[in-house]
Legacy VTK file of the C-alpha trace (Angstrom):
# vtk DataFile Version 3.0
C-alpha trace
ASCII
DATASET POLYDATA
POINTS 388 float
-52.165 -24.710 -17.570
-52.534 -23.543 -21.439
-48.389 -22.620 -20.601
-47.319 -25.832 -19.533
-49.410 -27.189 -22.547
-47.201 -25.269 -24.930
-43.884 -25.926 -23.342
-44.596 -29.990 -23.384
-46.031 -29.399 -27.233
-42.844 -27.392 -27.737
-40.185 -30.043 -26.279
-42.017 -32.922 -27.767
-41.724 -31.251 -31.385
-38.437 -30.620 -30.586
-37.498 -34.421 -29.334
-39.446 -35.703 -32.568
-37.281 -33.101 -34.932
-34.374 -34.438 -33.542
-35.163 -38.413 -33.991
-36.203 -37.996 -37.666
-32.743 -35.977 -38.067
-30.669 -38.825 -36.206
-32.826 -41.291 -38.190
-31.691 -39.380 -41.824
-27.560 -39.139 -40.713
-27.232 -42.788 -39.794
-29.142 -43.673 -42.988
-25.708 -41.810 -44.260
-23.766 -42.774 -41.381
-22.930 -39.380 -39.851
-25.399 -39.732 -36.898
-22.469 -40.391 -34.489
-20.895 -36.883 -34.252
-23.840 -35.326 -34.482
-25.387 -37.052 -31.550
-22.039 -36.292 -29.510
-22.181 -32.885 -30.295
-26.101 -32.305 -29.772
-25.654 -33.932 -26.412
-22.788 -31.792 -25.070
-24.928 -28.724 -26.588
-27.776 -28.993 -24.975
-27.063 -30.738 -21.856
-24.065 -28.905 -20.903
-23.916 -26.361 -17.702
-25.983 -24.075 -18.161
-24.030 -20.914 -17.478
-20.554 -20.071 -19.217
-17.527 -21.139 -17.545
-16.564 -18.658 -15.215
-13.494 -19.600 -12.998
-14.142 -17.482 -9.999
-17.236 -20.152 -9.367
-14.333 -22.713 -8.851
-13.683 -24.443 -5.693
-11.196 -22.807 -3.232
-7.562 -23.333 -4.695
-5.903 -26.681 -3.672
-3.663 -27.070 -1.212
-1.280 -29.206 -2.213
0.294 -29.415 1.454
-2.598 -31.355 2.642
-2.014 -35.215 2.089
-6.002 -35.437 1.551
-5.407 -33.426 -1.652
-3.005 -36.322 -3.540
-4.560 -39.487 -5.549
-1.848 -41.226 -4.365
1.512 -40.984 -2.258
3.945 -43.878 -2.109
3.407 -43.998 1.890
-0.185 -45.427 1.051
-0.852 -49.031 -0.224
-3.811 -48.057 -2.571
-4.616 -48.794 -6.511
-1.609 -47.459 -7.542
0.041 -50.411 -5.744
-1.885 -53.227 -8.179
-0.004 -55.796 -10.128
-1.012 -58.192 -12.093
-0.771 -62.091 -11.248
2.652 -62.886 -12.025
4.396 -59.579 -11.757
6.670 -58.692 -9.143
5.352 -56.766 -5.957
5.288 -52.911 -6.342
8.324 -51.227 -4.790
5.840 -47.765 -5.176
7.271 -47.180 -1.111
9.385 -43.822 -1.498
12.403 -46.143 -1.509
12.358 -46.314 -5.447
15.416 -44.581 -7.670
12.920 -42.378 -9.527
9.385 -41.191 -9.105
6.190 -40.575 -11.070
4.340 -37.513 -11.464
1.039 -38.555 -12.745
-2.047 -36.599 -14.110
-5.248 -39.019 -14.739
-7.722 -38.307 -17.130
-10.993 -36.945 -17.131
-13.219 -39.004 -14.247
-15.468 -35.751 -13.577
-19.012 -36.680 -16.062
-21.554 -34.644 -14.790
-23.364 -31.221 -16.107
-23.806 -29.931 -12.735
-20.526 -26.978 -13.040
-18.003 -27.037 -15.612
-15.160 -27.921 -12.848
-14.789 -30.921 -10.241
-14.753 -29.678 -6.581
-12.129 -31.965 -5.049
-14.988 -33.877 -2.606
-14.818 -37.627 -0.871
-17.358 -40.145 -1.638
-17.814 -39.471 -5.419
-18.118 -40.901 -8.389
-15.705 -38.998 -10.192
-13.330 -39.731 -6.891
-14.129 -43.504 -7.871
-12.892 -42.481 -11.726
-9.412 -41.030 -10.873
-8.760 -44.754 -8.712
-9.982 -46.415 -11.739
-6.971 -44.790 -13.623
-5.031 -44.970 -10.663
-5.399 -48.713 -10.804
-5.416 -49.164 -14.298
-2.780 -46.946 -15.768
-0.907 -45.707 -12.982
0.445 -48.903 -11.427
2.168 -49.785 -14.662
5.176 -47.754 -13.226
5.226 -49.111 -9.341
7.771 -51.518 -10.368
10.205 -48.556 -10.977
9.158 -45.677 -9.012
7.390 -43.757 -6.340
3.776 -42.607 -7.788
2.923 -39.267 -6.902
-0.748 -38.313 -8.604
-2.659 -35.037 -7.284
-6.490 -34.567 -7.324
-7.230 -31.409 -9.552
-10.071 -29.269 -10.062
-10.751 -31.132 -13.607
-12.497 -29.951 -16.305
-16.187 -32.054 -16.865
-16.473 -33.637 -19.384
-18.723 -31.594 -21.203
-15.771 -29.317 -21.781
-14.835 -32.035 -24.858
-18.618 -32.420 -26.209
-19.895 -29.240 -27.914
-17.317 -26.631 -26.710
-15.429 -24.503 -29.025
-11.784 -24.798 -28.477
-11.103 -21.710 -27.378
-13.633 -22.076 -24.414
-11.868 -25.577 -23.600
-8.598 -23.851 -23.383
-9.826 -20.986 -21.140
-11.043 -23.849 -18.935
-8.176 -25.723 -19.297
-6.112 -22.844 -18.671
-7.676 -22.476 -15.296
-7.422 -25.960 -14.052
-4.248 -25.644 -15.097
-3.146 -23.726 -11.912
-3.540 -27.552 -9.796
-1.358 -29.020 -12.100
1.409 -26.269 -11.689
1.043 -25.718 -7.997
1.076 -29.586 -7.423
4.393 -30.494 -9.450
5.744 -27.136 -7.399
5.057 -29.023 -4.180
6.076 -32.176 -5.632
9.472 -31.296 -6.522
9.891 -29.270 -3.460
9.170 -31.334 -0.668
8.854 -34.703 -2.460
11.249 -35.290 -5.055
14.296 -34.890 -3.228
16.392 -34.573 -6.505
15.486 -38.183 -7.859
14.969 -38.568 -11.592
11.469 -38.064 -12.671
9.154 -39.428 -15.248
5.594 -37.534 -16.563
3.066 -39.635 -17.216
-0.809 -38.702 -18.503
-3.778 -39.476 -20.233
-6.440 -37.771 -22.053
-7.113 -34.410 -19.880
-4.171 -35.653 -17.970
-1.812 -35.081 -21.005
-3.741 -31.694 -21.927
-2.424 -30.506 -18.897
1.057 -32.170 -19.068
1.534 -30.515 -22.380
1.392 -27.314 -20.245
3.576 -28.684 -17.471
6.684 -30.017 -19.908
6.670 -26.908 -21.494
6.983 -24.707 -17.964
9.542 -27.708 -16.778
11.708 -26.874 -20.160
12.241 -23.445 -19.368
14.518 -24.655 -16.064
17.361 -26.645 -17.945
18.381 -27.819 -14.502
14.855 -29.633 -13.667
14.183 -30.533 -17.473
17.779 -32.676 -17.478
15.858 -34.766 -14.433
12.889 -35.535 -16.452
14.033 -38.977 -18.182
10.864 -39.477 -20.116
7.442 -38.023 -20.317
4.929 -40.855 -21.619
1.972 -38.245 -22.837
-0.413 -40.835 -23.981
-4.124 -40.279 -25.678
-4.573 -37.003 -26.539
-7.434 -37.469 -28.449
-8.905 -34.164 -29.799
-5.983 -32.005 -28.953
-2.852 -31.614 -31.082
0.550 -32.974 -30.190
2.473 -32.374 -33.178
6.027 -31.467 -34.320
4.847 -28.035 -33.629
4.483 -28.808 -29.771
7.816 -30.570 -30.086
9.880 -28.164 -31.645
8.152 -25.292 -29.124
10.652 -27.148 -26.629
14.303 -26.830 -26.141
15.417 -29.981 -23.697
13.118 -32.118 -25.302
12.634 -34.243 -28.030
10.561 -37.337 -29.555
11.882 -40.808 -27.761
12.790 -42.418 -31.180
14.492 -45.684 -29.373
13.730 -47.607 -27.021
16.613 -46.666 -24.367
16.304 -42.532 -25.517
16.086 -39.959 -22.764
15.174 -36.520 -21.731
12.300 -37.120 -24.549
8.464 -37.918 -24.911
6.344 -40.468 -26.285
2.767 -40.293 -27.625
0.428 -42.609 -29.262
-3.374 -42.510 -29.856
-5.062 -46.168 -30.291
-7.559 -47.300 -32.698
-8.680 -50.396 -33.715
-7.816 -51.873 -37.373
-10.362 -50.354 -39.761
-11.297 -47.824 -37.863
-11.575 -44.347 -39.316
-10.479 -41.954 -36.299
-12.695 -38.749 -37.445
-14.495 -38.088 -34.352
-11.805 -37.893 -31.787
-8.887 -37.164 -34.457
-7.234 -33.813 -33.539
-7.205 -31.024 -36.157
-3.253 -31.666 -36.738
-1.488 -34.964 -37.117
-0.127 -36.183 -33.514
3.221 -37.625 -33.422
2.717 -41.758 -32.869
5.401 -43.697 -31.231
5.094 -47.718 -31.737
4.822 -49.109 -28.023
5.964 -52.383 -29.199
9.035 -50.944 -30.986
9.510 -47.813 -29.815
10.378 -46.140 -32.982
8.435 -43.214 -34.978
7.751 -45.015 -38.020
5.525 -46.937 -40.084
6.699 -50.169 -39.476
4.042 -53.310 -38.391
5.410 -54.937 -34.944
4.087 -58.207 -34.730
2.273 -59.745 -32.080
5.651 -61.910 -30.489
6.778 -58.202 -29.933
3.846 -57.830 -27.362
4.817 -57.996 -23.281
1.736 -58.066 -22.344
-2.054 -56.274 -21.711
-3.846 -56.354 -18.763
-7.132 -56.902 -17.777
-9.298 -53.734 -16.918
-9.713 -53.283 -12.655
-12.677 -52.223 -11.325
-15.044 -50.064 -13.425
-15.546 -46.401 -14.812
-18.716 -44.726 -14.046
-20.244 -42.416 -16.901
-23.254 -40.729 -15.541
-23.564 -37.832 -16.657
-27.082 -36.741 -14.712
-27.908 -37.346 -11.087
-25.595 -37.075 -8.096
-21.676 -37.206 -7.966
-22.253 -40.161 -5.256
-19.413 -42.832 -4.875
-20.814 -46.076 -6.101
-18.172 -47.850 -4.138
-16.288 -49.497 -7.064
-14.060 -52.381 -5.702
-10.560 -52.637 -7.521
-8.914 -56.115 -7.873
-5.715 -57.585 -8.712
-5.839 -58.363 -11.983
-5.302 -61.881 -13.781
-1.959 -62.663 -15.763
-0.889 -60.604 -18.335
-2.102 -61.738 -21.667
1.382 -61.893 -23.805
1.641 -61.488 -27.421
-1.941 -60.191 -27.981
-2.003 -57.591 -30.372
0.123 -56.498 -33.439
0.780 -52.930 -33.392
1.501 -49.973 -36.714
1.231 -46.247 -36.388
-0.239 -44.852 -39.561
-1.198 -40.779 -40.321
-0.900 -40.367 -36.895
-2.697 -42.917 -35.286
-1.599 -46.140 -33.445
-3.734 -49.113 -35.195
-4.416 -52.477 -33.042
-6.074 -55.461 -33.795
-9.874 -55.079 -33.881
-11.022 -55.957 -29.762
-14.763 -56.437 -31.322
-16.101 -58.760 -28.856
-13.261 -58.651 -26.537
-13.525 -57.102 -22.924
-11.434 -54.702 -24.107
-14.222 -53.226 -26.330
-16.420 -52.315 -23.367
-13.990 -49.815 -21.978
-12.277 -49.009 -25.450
-15.229 -48.636 -27.177
-15.813 -45.210 -29.092
-17.301 -44.307 -32.291
-14.673 -44.777 -35.200
-13.472 -47.840 -32.857
-11.119 -45.381 -30.817
-9.675 -47.374 -28.108
-9.063 -44.222 -25.917
-10.040 -46.166 -23.178
-7.348 -48.844 -23.292
-4.287 -46.953 -24.386
-2.195 -48.057 -21.276
-3.709 -51.357 -20.074
-3.585 -53.022 -23.657
0.422 -52.301 -23.569
0.772 -52.418 -19.414
4.386 -55.613 -20.225
5.933 -53.187 -22.764
5.320 -49.783 -20.958
6.553 -51.422 -17.837
9.889 -52.556 -19.205
10.252 -49.974 -21.340
10.239 -47.396 -18.278
12.801 -49.550 -16.367
15.222 -49.555 -19.238
14.748 -45.957 -19.946
15.255 -45.353 -15.853
18.629 -47.037 -15.874
20.010 -45.505 -18.970
19.540 -42.344 -17.097
21.353 -43.400 -14.622
23.977 -44.824 -16.063
25.281 -41.546 -17.282
LINES 1 389
388 0 1 2 3 4 5 6 7 8 9 10 11 12 13 14 15 16 17 18 19 20 21 22 23 24 25 26 27 28 29 30 31 32 33 34 35 36 37 38 39 40 41 42 43 44 45 46 47 48 49 50 51 52 53 54 55 56 57 58 59 60 61 62 63 64 65 66 67 68 69 70 71 72 73 74 75 76 77 78 79 80 81 82 83 84 85 86 87 88 89 90 91 92 93 94 95 96 97 98 99 100 101 102 103 104 105 106 107 108 109 110 111 112 113 114 115 116 117 118 119 120 121 122 123 124 125 126 127 128 129 130 131 132 133 134 135 136 137 138 139 140 141 142 143 144 145 146 147 148 149 150 151 152 153 154 155 156 157 158 159 160 161 162 163 164 165 166 167 168 169 170 171 172 173 174 175 176 177 178 179 180 181 182 183 184 185 186 187 188 189 190 191 192 193 194 195 196 197 198 199 200 201 202 203 204 205 206 207 208 209 210 211 212 213 214 215 216 217 218 219 220 221 222 223 224 225 226 227 228 229 230 231 232 233 234 235 236 237 238 239 240 241 242 243 244 245 246 247 248 249 250 251 252 253 254 255 256 257 258 259 260 261 262 263 264 265 266 267 268 269 270 271 272 273 274 275 276 277 278 279 280 281 282 283 284 285 286 287 288 289 290 291 292 293 294 295 296 297 298 299 300 301 302 303 304 305 306 307 308 309 310 311 312 313 314 315 316 317 318 319 320 321 322 323 324 325 326 327 328 329 330 331 332 333 334 335 336 337 338 339 340 341 342 343 344 345 346 347 348 349 350 351 352 353 354 355 356 357 358 359 360 361 362 363 364 365 366 367 368 369 370 371 372 373 374 375 376 377 378 379 380 381 382 383 384 385 386 387
């Protein structure tokens, strides 16, 4: 009993101490980063990451290990009202290989064991509905399940340890892409699309593709969006032989990137250590000119919900994904400044609910905020590629 009381006393003292520190930090405006780091440090998986404890290697010859395939009718086929129906049925002239962002938010382990009926699976479908579906007017969409890293890999963990985890799970992406090229693609033009953790893995993938000149020549564009704390900078671009920055709306064999922030956002907590490149999705230029809202072709409303629960079972909440209303056109201006894409402040809007992160980071709406512009742009780039 005495030992139990002592443990309770220590725990209570710790909580009170943290509360006191947070009060001081809040007063000087630095509480958010401290709290995020503290949560990550104290609630991350108890054991250090060991690749030998990961779920068994993913077999991509099994359709069940693909989040979406053109033969299925699923969340990747959704279109907002007023948008022509999807051609994601295997007959499109080009393919999209899409890598979704972080959906695994649990502290049970450092990596996800691909399982049916999970909240993590629901979150992957959320990414299909709100990001990958943008490409269903031009392309056949292929997206693998993979043993993704827990959100805790990005909270309170050093970059060195983070990279060790990403290196281990990249094996899935490399295997999935290899299977896609050999068994699905049939030499069609390829578009790489990714977000968040998916972009961190897509950067590795593009480096591997770059080693094969013939395969690299078939990559029309890589939309590597929302890298957040990982730098997608000029050094990365210069490390590639066959890819450049997309500097116009019709450039091909190139890549696009931006990280979205609300006007007056401070861009600190989730910013990358080095200045990332920024392509304005309204003008498709790499400059700091402000593009007016008249160039904005439409934001898509959010379909379904993203489940963010760090404790408890990874159990599906049976999220329903619906067809969105018509696009909201001329909704926002956009401007690249110092490596970040700034847009109109979304405070008080439905978009803020998903995109609201510290420092007005709109990481969660990097794709849907520019639905209309991306959808038009990829069709233009594919047309340009096919005309060559």
